[in-house]
MMTF fields as JSON, N, C-alpha, C and O atoms, coordinates in Angstrom:
{
  "mmtfVersion": "1.0.0",
  "mmtfProducer": "UNKNOWN",
  "numBonds": 347,
  "numAtoms": 348,
  "numGroups": 87,
  "numChains": 1,
  "numModels": 1,
  "chainsPerModel": [1],
  "groupsPerChain": [87],
  "chainIdList": ["A"],
  "bondAtomList": [4, 2, 8, 6, 12, 10, 16, 14, 20, 18, 24, 22, 28, 26, 32, 30, 36, 34, 40, 38, 44, 42, 48, 46, 52, 50, 56, 54, 60, 58, 64, 62, 68, 66, 72, 70, 76, 74, 80, 78, 84, 82, 88, 86, 92, 90, 96, 94, 100, 98, 104, 102, 108, 106, 112, 110, 116, 114, 120, 118, 124, 122, 128, 126, 132, 130, 136, 134, 140, 138, 144, 142, 148, 146, 152, 150, 156, 154, 160, 158, 164, 162, 168, 166, 172, 170, 176, 174, 180, 178, 184, 182, 188, 186, 192, 190, 196, 194, 200, 198, 204, 202, 208, 206, 212, 210, 216, 214, 220, 218, 224, 222, 228, 226, 232, 230, 236, 234, 240, 238, 244, 242, 248, 246, 252, 250, 256, 254, 260, 258, 264, 262, 268, 266, 272, 270, 276, 274, 280, 278, 284, 282, 288, 286, 292, 290, 296, 294, 300, 298, 304, 302, 308, 306, 312, 310, 316, 314, 320, 318, 324, 322, 328, 326, 332, 330, 336, 334, 340, 338, 344, 342],
  "bondOrderList": [1, 1, 1, 1, 1, 1, 1, 1, 1, 1, 1, 1, 1, 1, 1, 1, 1, 1, 1, 1, 1, 1, 1, 1, 1, 1, 1, 1, 1, 1, 1, 1, 1, 1, 1, 1, 1, 1, 1, 1, 1, 1, 1, 1, 1, 1, 1, 1, 1, 1, 1, 1, 1, 1, 1, 1, 1, 1, 1, 1, 1, 1, 1, 1, 1, 1, 1, 1, 1, 1, 1, 1, 1, 1, 1, 1, 1, 1, 1, 1, 1, 1, 1, 1, 1, 1],
  "groupList": [{"groupName": "MET", "atomNameList": ["N", "CA", "C", "O"], "elementList": ["N", "C", "C", "O"], "formalChargeList": [0, 0, 0, 0], "bondAtomList": [1, 0, 2, 1, 3, 2], "bondOrderList": [1, 1, 2], "singleLetterCode": "M", "chemCompType": "L-PEPTIDE LINKING"}, {"groupName": "LYS", "atomNameList": ["N", "CA", "C", "O"], "elementList": ["N", "C", "C", "O"], "formalChargeList": [0, 0, 0, 0], "bondAtomList": [1, 0, 2, 1, 3, 2], "bondOrderList": [1, 1, 2], "singleLetterCode": "K", "chemCompType": "L-PEPTIDE LINKING"}, {"groupName": "GLY", "atomNameList": ["N", "CA", "C", "O"], "elementList": ["N", "C", "C", "O"], "formalChargeList": [0, 0, 0, 0], "bondAtomList": [1, 0, 2, 1, 3, 2], "bondOrderList": [1, 1, 2], "singleLetterCode": "G", "chemCompType": "PEPTIDE LINKING"}, {"groupName": "PHE", "atomNameList": ["N", "CA", "C", "O"], "elementList": ["N", "C", "C", "O"], "formalChargeList": [0, 0, 0, 0], "bondAtomList": [1, 0, 2, 1, 3, 2], "bondOrderList": [1, 1, 2], "singleLetterCode": "F", "chemCompType": "L-PEPTIDE LINKING"}, {"groupName": "LEU", "atomNameList": ["N", "CA", "C", "O"], "elementList": ["N", "C", "C", "O"], "formalChargeList": [0, 0, 0, 0], "bondAtomList": [1, 0, 2, 1, 3, 2], "bondOrderList": [1, 1, 2], "singleLetterCode": "L", "chemCompType": "L-PEPTIDE LINKING"}, {"groupName": "ILE", "atomNameList": ["N", "CA", "C", "O"], "elementList": ["N", "C", "C", "O"], "formalChargeList": [0, 0, 0, 0], "bondAtomList": [1, 0, 2, 1, 3, 2], "bondOrderList": [1, 1, 2], "singleLetterCode": "I", "chemCompType": "L-PEPTIDE LINKING"}, {"groupName": "SER", "atomNameList": ["N", "CA", "C", "O"], "elementList": ["N", "C", "C", "O"], "formalChargeList": [0, 0, 0, 0], "bondAtomList": [1, 0, 2, 1, 3, 2], "bondOrderList": [1, 1, 2], "singleLetterCode": "S", "chemCompType": "L-PEPTIDE LINKING"}, {"groupName": "CYS", "atomNameList": ["N", "CA", "C", "O"], "elementList": ["N", "C", "C", "O"], "formalChargeList": [0, 0, 0, 0], "bondAtomList": [1, 0, 2, 1, 3, 2], "bondOrderList": [1, 1, 2], "singleLetterCode": "C", "chemCompType": "L-PEPTIDE LINKING"}, {"groupName": "ASP", "atomNameList": ["N", "CA", "C", "O"], "elementList": ["N", "C", "C", "O"], "formalChargeList": [0, 0, 0, 0], "bondAtomList": [1, 0, 2, 1, 3, 2], "bondOrderList": [1, 1, 2], "singleLetterCode": "D", "chemCompType": "L-PEPTIDE LINKING"}, {"groupName": "GLU", "atomNameList": ["N", "CA", "C", "O"], "elementList": ["N", "C", "C", "O"], "formalChargeList": [0, 0, 0, 0], "bondAtomList": [1, 0, 2, 1, 3, 2], "bondOrderList": [1, 1, 2], "singleLetterCode": "E", "chemCompType": "L-PEPTIDE LINKING"}, {"groupName": "ALA", "atomNameList": ["N", "CA", "C", "O"], "elementList": ["N", "C", "C", "O"], "formalChargeList": [0, 0, 0, 0], "bondAtomList": [1, 0, 2, 1, 3, 2], "bondOrderList": [1, 1, 2], "singleLetterCode": "A", "chemCompType": "L-PEPTIDE LINKING"}, {"groupName": "HIS", "atomNameList": ["N", "CA", "C", "O"], "elementList": ["N", "C", "C", "O"], "formalChargeList": [0, 0, 0, 0], "bondAtomList": [1, 0, 2, 1, 3, 2], "bondOrderList": [1, 1, 2], "singleLetterCode": "H", "chemCompType": "L-PEPTIDE LINKING"}, {"groupName": "GLN", "atomNameList": ["N", "CA", "C", "O"], "elementList": ["N", "C", "C", "O"], "formalChargeList": [0, 0, 0, 0], "bondAtomList": [1, 0, 2, 1, 3, 2], "bondOrderList": [1, 1, 2], "singleLetterCode": "Q", "chemCompType": "L-PEPTIDE LINKING"}, {"groupName": "TYR", "atomNameList": ["N", "CA", "C", "O"], "elementList": ["N", "C", "C", "O"], "formalChargeList": [0, 0, 0, 0], "bondAtomList": [1, 0, 2, 1, 3, 2], "bondOrderList": [1, 1, 2], "singleLetterCode": "Y", "chemCompType": "L-PEPTIDE LINKING"}, {"groupName": "THR", "atomNameList": ["N", "CA", "C", "O"], "elementList": ["N", "C", "C", "O"], "formalChargeList": [0, 0, 0, 0], "bondAtomList": [1, 0, 2, 1, 3, 2], "bondOrderList": [1, 1, 2], "singleLetterCode": "T", "chemCompType": "L-PEPTIDE LINKING"}, {"groupName": "TRP", "atomNameList": ["N", "CA", "C", "O"], "elementList": ["N", "C", "C", "O"], "formalChargeList": [0, 0, 0, 0], "bondAtomList": [1, 0, 2, 1, 3, 2], "bondOrderList": [1, 1, 2], "singleLetterCode": "W", "chemCompType": "L-PEPTIDE LINKING"}, {"groupName": "ARG", "atomNameList": ["N", "CA", "C", "O"], "elementList": ["N", "C", "C", "O"], "formalChargeList": [0, 0, 0, 0], "bondAtomList": [1, 0, 2, 1, 3, 2], "bondOrderList": [1, 1, 2], "singleLetterCode": "R", "chemCompType": "L-PEPTIDE LINKING"}, {"groupName": "ASN", "atomNameList": ["N", "CA", "C", "O"], "elementList": ["N", "C", "C", "O"], "formalChargeList": [0, 0, 0, 0], "bondAtomList": [1, 0, 2, 1, 3, 2], "bondOrderList": [1, 1, 2], "singleLetterCode": "N", "chemCompType": "L-PEPTIDE LINKING"}, {"groupName": "VAL", "atomNameList": ["N", "CA", "C", "O"], "elementList": ["N", "C", "C", "O"], "formalChargeList": [0, 0, 0, 0], "bondAtomList": [1, 0, 2, 1, 3, 2], "bondOrderList": [1, 1, 2], "singleLetterCode": "V", "chemCompType": "L-PEPTIDE LINKING"}],
  "groupTypeList": [0, 1, 1, 2, 3, 4, 3, 5, 6, 7, 8, 9, 10, 1, 11, 5, 7, 8, 1, 10, 12, 13, 8, 9, 10, 14, 6, 15, 9, 16, 5, 1, 4, 2, 4, 16, 4, 3, 15, 7, 17, 18, 14, 1, 6, 13, 6, 1, 17, 17, 17, 1, 4, 14, 9, 6, 5, 1, 17, 6, 9, 4, 17, 7, 4, 1, 14, 9, 9, 16, 5, 16, 4, 12, 17, 12, 3, 17, 8, 9, 4, 10, 1, 12, 12, 12, 17],
  "groupIdList": [1, 2, 3, 4, 5, 6, 7, 8, 9, 10, 11, 12, 13, 14, 15, 16, 17, 18, 19, 20, 21, 22, 23, 24, 25, 26, 27, 28, 29, 30, 31, 32, 33, 34, 35, 36, 37, 38, 39, 40, 41, 42, 43, 44, 45, 46, 47, 48, 49, 50, 51, 52, 53, 54, 55, 56, 57, 58, 59, 60, 61, 62, 63, 64, 65, 66, 67, 68, 69, 70, 71, 72, 73, 74, 75, 76, 77, 78, 79, 80, 81, 82, 83, 84, 85, 86, 87],
  "secStructList": [7, 7, 6, 6, 1, 1, 7, 7, 7, 2, 2, 2, 2, 2, 2, 2, 2, 2, 2, 2, 2, 6, 6, 7, 1, 7, 2, 2, 2, 2, 2, 2, 2, 2, 2, 2, 2, 2, 2, 7, 2, 2, 2, 2, 2, 2, 2, 2, 2, 2, 2, 2, 2, 2, 2, 2, 2, 2, 2, 7, 7, 7, 7, 7, 7, 7, 2, 2, 2, 2, 2, 2, 2, 2, 2, 2, 2, 2, 2, 2, 2, 2, 2, 2, 2, 2, 7],
  "xCoordList": [0.847, 0.0, 0.897, 1.767, 0.675, 1.507, 1.044, -0.102, 1.95, 1.654, 0.568, 0.647, -0.428, -1.492, -2.633, -3.62, -2.531, -3.598, -4.825, -5.948, -4.605, -5.706, -5.742, -6.815, -4.577, -4.492, -4.314, -3.422, -5.156, -5.16, -4.691, -4.696, -4.291, -3.852, -5.063, -6.202, -4.802, -5.871, -6.56, -7.783, -5.772, -6.348, -7.252, -8.335, -6.802, -7.626, -8.896, -9.969, -8.773, -9.935, -10.948, -12.154, -10.468, -11.373, -12.093, -13.282, -11.367, -11.974, -13.055, -14.144, -12.747, -13.725, -14.919, -16.057, -14.666, -15.739, -16.693, -17.911, -16.139, -16.964, -17.783, -18.965, -17.149, -17.858, -18.965, -20.05, -18.688, -19.672, -20.909, -22.017, -20.728, -21.853, -22.891, -24.083, -22.429, -23.309, -23.501, -23.889, -23.227, -23.383, -22.623, -23.103, -21.439, -20.594, -19.391, -18.626, -19.202, -18.059, -18.387, -19.515, -17.386, -17.563, -17.548, -17.174, -17.959, -17.954, -16.533, -16.323, -15.569, -14.176, -13.674, -12.96, -14.043, -13.642, -14.259, -13.612, -15.501, -16.168, -15.49, -15.38, -15.038, -14.326, -13.018, -12.696, -12.264, -10.999, -11.246, -10.478, -12.315, -12.653, -13.012, -12.599, -13.776, -14.148, -12.935, -12.899, -11.937, -10.708, -9.992, -9.479, -9.962, -9.298, -10.043, -9.418, -11.368, -12.163, -11.986, -12.132, -11.675, -11.503, -10.357, -10.44, -9.282, -8.114, -7.65, -6.754, -8.209, -7.731, -8.729, -9.836, -8.341, -9.227, -9.458, -10.531, -8.468, -8.62, -9.701, -10.575, -9.632, -10.624, -12.003, -13.006, -12.066, -13.345, -13.977, -15.171, -13.174, -13.668, -14.155, -15.207, -13.377, -13.77, -15.099, -15.99, -15.225, -16.441, -17.643, -18.729, -17.436, -18.51, -18.971, -20.169, -18.008, -18.352, -19.012, -19.922, -18.552, -19.132, -20.595, -21.455, -20.868, -22.245, -23.124, -24.268, -22.595, -23.356, -23.687, -24.809, -22.707, -22.926, -23.988, -24.867, -23.902, -24.878, -26.285, -27.231, -26.43, -27.737, -28.25, -29.441, -27.373, -27.782, -28.305, -29.295, -27.634, -28.069, -29.4, -30.278, -29.557, -30.819, -31.981, -33.088, -31.734, -32.809, -33.007, -33.915, -32.196, -32.323, -33.531, -33.923, -34.091, -35.232, -34.762, -34.879, -34.234, -33.704, -34.815, -35.702, -34.756, -35.688, -34.892, -34.379, -34.787, -33.998, -34.883, -36.103, -34.244, -34.98, -35.423, -34.709, -36.611, -37.069, -36.323, -35.773, -36.305, -35.562, -36.031, -35.214, -37.333, -37.871, -37.42, -37.072, -37.428, -37.002, -35.524, -35.122, -34.712, -33.281, -33.004, -32.162, -33.699, -33.509, -33.941, -33.264, -35.078, -35.555, -34.559, -34.288, -34.02, -33.03, -31.746, -31.151, -31.328, -30.134, -30.358, -29.456, -31.531, -31.845, -31.857, -31.358, -32.421, -32.414, -30.99, -30.648, -30.173, -28.774, -28.069, -27.349, -28.271, -27.636, -28.109, -27.316, -29.407, -29.935, -29.288, -28.877, -29.194, -28.568, -27.086, -26.561, -26.426, -25.019, -24.823, -23.881, -25.701, -25.63, -25.863, -25.189, -26.806, -27.07, -25.838, -25.484, -25.198, -24.024, -22.867, -22.13, -22.725, -21.632, -21.864, -20.903, -23.147, -23.442, -23.109, -22.807, -23.156, -22.897, -21.464, -21.064],
  "yCoordList": [-1.175, 0.0, 1.245, 1.397, 2.118, 3.308, 4.365, 4.363, 5.247, 6.301, 7.228, 7.649, 7.535, 8.431, 7.726, 8.372, 6.423, 5.694, 5.597, 5.829, 5.257, 5.081, 6.177, 6.589, 6.642, 7.666, 9.03, 9.222, 9.959, 11.28, 12.325, 12.098, 13.468, 14.571, 15.237, 15.01, 16.044, 16.776, 17.743, 17.882, 18.406, 19.348, 18.63, 19.113, 17.479, 16.718, 16.225, 16.205, 15.833, 15.381, 16.514, 16.289, 17.708, 18.857, 19.133, 19.453, 19.006, 19.223, 18.165, 18.488, 16.918, 15.85, 16.043, 15.777, 16.5, 16.773, 17.823, 17.677, 18.877, 19.913, 19.346, 19.659, 18.508, 17.886, 16.962, 16.913, 16.237, 15.298, 16.033, 15.499, 17.234, 18.013, 18.283, 18.405, 18.373, 18.679, 17.473, 17.622, 16.27, 15.01, 14.997, 14.452, 15.596, 15.623, 14.701, 14.567, 14.067, 13.18, 11.785, 11.308, 11.149, 9.787, 8.823, 9.187, 7.596, 6.576, 6.34, 6.199, 6.297, 6.078, 7.23, 7.0, 8.46, 9.607, 9.518, 9.846, 9.078, 8.937, 7.875, 8.033, 6.797, 5.749, 6.307, 6.09, 7.027, 7.6, 8.623, 8.702, 9.405, 10.384, 9.67, 10.094, 8.594, 7.827, 7.295, 7.311, 6.82, 6.356, 7.496, 7.338, 8.639, 9.803, 10.257, 10.6, 10.259, 10.681, 9.738, 10.148, 8.488, 7.488, 7.838, 7.572, 8.433, 8.663, 10.115, 10.402, 11.024, 12.415, 13.33, 13.543, 13.867, 14.757, 16.088, 16.676, 16.571, 17.848, 17.713, 18.571, 16.628, 16.41, 16.153, 16.604, 15.43, 15.205, 16.529, 16.746, 17.404, 18.705, 19.529, 20.165, 19.514, 20.257, 19.73, 20.507, 18.418, 17.794, 18.134, 18.43, 18.088, 18.407, 19.854, 20.131, 20.77, 22.185, 22.425, 23.245, 21.709, 21.841, 21.384, 22.016, 20.295, 19.806, 20.801, 21.036, 21.383, 22.387, 23.588, 24.093, 24.048, 25.199, 24.894, 25.716, 23.717, 23.332, 23.28, 23.772, 22.697, 22.631, 24.02, 24.293, 24.897, 26.259, 27.009, 27.736, 26.823, 27.498, 26.939, 27.693, 25.623, 25.007, 25.465, 25.67, 25.626, 25.965, 27.466, 27.884, 28.265, 29.71, 30.233, 29.696, 31.266, 31.917, 33.271, 34.286, 33.268, 34.49, 35.305, 34.763, 36.582, 37.506, 38.411, 39.443, 38.031, 38.796, 39.794, 39.644, 40.807, 41.779, 41.146, 40.34, 41.528, 41.103, 41.932, 42.985, 41.466, 42.135, 43.574, 44.479, 43.784, 45.144, 46.065, 47.223, 45.545, 46.346, 46.697, 47.819, 45.721, 45.96, 47.019, 47.894, 46.951, 47.931, 49.314, 50.304, 49.385, 50.679, 51.276, 52.476, 50.45, 50.9, 51.37, 52.373, 50.636, 51.016, 52.351, 53.187, 52.55, 53.827, 54.983, 56.067, 54.762, 55.807, 56.146, 57.318, 55.145, 55.36, 56.173, 57.123, 55.805, 56.531, 57.977, 58.873, 58.213, 59.584, 60.412, 61.549, 59.854, 60.566, 60.816, 61.874, 59.861, 60.024, 61.123, 61.908, 61.186, 62.24, 63.619, 64.583, 63.72, 64.974, 65.418, 66.597, 64.481, 64.775, 65.283, 66.189, 64.698, 65.064, 66.436, 67.114, 66.867, 68.186, 69.293, 70.414, 69.004, 70.009, 70.176, 70.979],
  "zCoordList": [0.0, 0.0, 0.0, 0.859, -0.962, -1.033, -0.028, 0.421, 0.302, 1.273, 0.705, -0.449, 1.512, 1.101, 0.39, 0.038, 0.167, -0.502, 0.383, -0.063, 1.62, 2.55, 3.607, 4.045, 4.012, 5.044, 4.394, 3.568, 4.765, 4.139, 5.143, 6.353, 4.615, 5.48, 6.116, 5.709, 7.099, 7.784, 6.816, 6.834, 5.978, 5.011, 4.021, 3.693, 3.55, 2.612, 3.306, 2.703, 4.558, 5.325, 5.489, 5.389, 5.737, 5.868, 4.556, 4.544, 3.456, 2.139, 1.871, 1.397, 2.174, 1.978, 2.909, 2.523, 4.117, 5.078, 4.514, 4.614, 3.925, 3.319, 2.162, 2.019, 1.333, 0.219, 0.719, 0.14, 1.789, 2.339, 2.87, 2.816, 3.374, 3.886, 2.795, 3.078, 1.55, 0.425, -0.487, -1.646, 0.039, -0.692, -2.006, -3.0, -2.015, -3.207, -3.083, -4.038, -1.943, -1.722, -2.249, -2.13, -2.829, -3.317, -2.136, -1.021, -2.402, -1.348, -0.836, 0.368, -1.737, -1.342, -0.464, 0.512, -0.809, 0.004, 1.395, 2.389, 1.462, 2.761, 3.625, 4.84, 2.992, 3.73, 4.291, 5.459, 3.453, 3.916, 5.022, 5.981, 4.891, 5.93, 7.224, 8.303, 7.122, 8.309, 9.047, 10.278, 8.304, 8.939, 9.639, 10.747, 8.987, 9.585, 10.842, 11.845, 10.788, 11.941, 13.123, 14.274, 12.847, 13.899, 14.835, 16.034, 14.309, 15.158, 15.257, 16.051, 14.5, 14.502, 15.208, 14.713, 16.357, 17.113, 16.422, 16.555, 15.686, 14.977, 13.909, 13.785, 13.141, 12.094, 12.688, 12.136, 13.811, 14.49, 14.896, 14.691, 15.468, 15.907, 14.722, 14.788, 13.629, 12.425, 11.894, 11.551, 11.828, 11.315, 12.2, 11.702, 13.497, 14.442, 14.279, 14.229, 14.197, 14.017, 12.665, 12.55, 11.647, 10.312, 10.33, 9.716, 11.029, 11.145, 11.896, 11.507, 12.967, 13.725, 12.853, 12.883, 12.074, 11.196, 10.146, 9.883, 9.553, 8.54, 9.135, 8.522, 10.309, 10.966, 11.318, 11.168, 11.782, 12.131, 10.912, 10.991, 9.798, 8.57, 8.101, 7.681, 8.168, 7.745, 8.611, 8.113, 9.911, 10.847, 11.025, 11.745, 10.399, 10.578, 9.818, 8.782, 10.348, 9.698, 9.188, 9.874, 7.986, 7.405, 6.765, 6.105, 6.963, 6.326, 5.42, 5.854, 4.173, 3.208, 2.479, 2.416, 1.935, 1.136, -0.172, -0.768, -0.601, -1.923, -2.96, -2.639, -4.183, -5.245, -5.419, -5.584, -5.383, -5.56, -4.424, -4.656, -3.204, -2.052, -2.146, -1.838, -2.577, -2.703, -3.766, -3.562, -4.887, -5.962, -5.499, -5.777, -4.788, -4.288, -3.293, -3.329, -2.416, -1.442, -2.137, -1.744, -3.172, -3.934, -4.64, -4.687, -5.178, -5.849, -4.859, -5.164, -3.682, -2.651, -2.252, -2.091, -2.097, -1.75, -2.826, -2.518, -4.08, -5.187, -5.265, -5.552, -5.008, -5.004, -3.9, -4.136, -2.702, -1.591, -1.854, -1.507, -2.455, -2.79, -3.816, -3.714, -4.8, -5.814, -5.182, -5.545, -4.243, -3.554, -2.755, -2.76, -2.08, -1.278, -2.16, -1.769, -3.329, -4.228, -4.847, -5.209, -4.978, -5.524, -4.535, -4.944, -3.27, -2.224, -1.993, -1.15]
}
């Protein structure tokens, strides 16, 4: 078995962890990540925090501006900026 075939670096594990959060990791990547998570506390902590962040975003109740509101606000800003520049 060559070096790096089964055992991955912490950086690679973090990248695979991010991919796994969005179901973009292959089965082989998930296996390698699982091995890394078994013995690496840094990667475990990263994965745990990544899961918490993902859950927080999913459960958040964001109230974003609608497109019309954003355009109206941008126009008001531009008008005020133009007035300021004239003075």
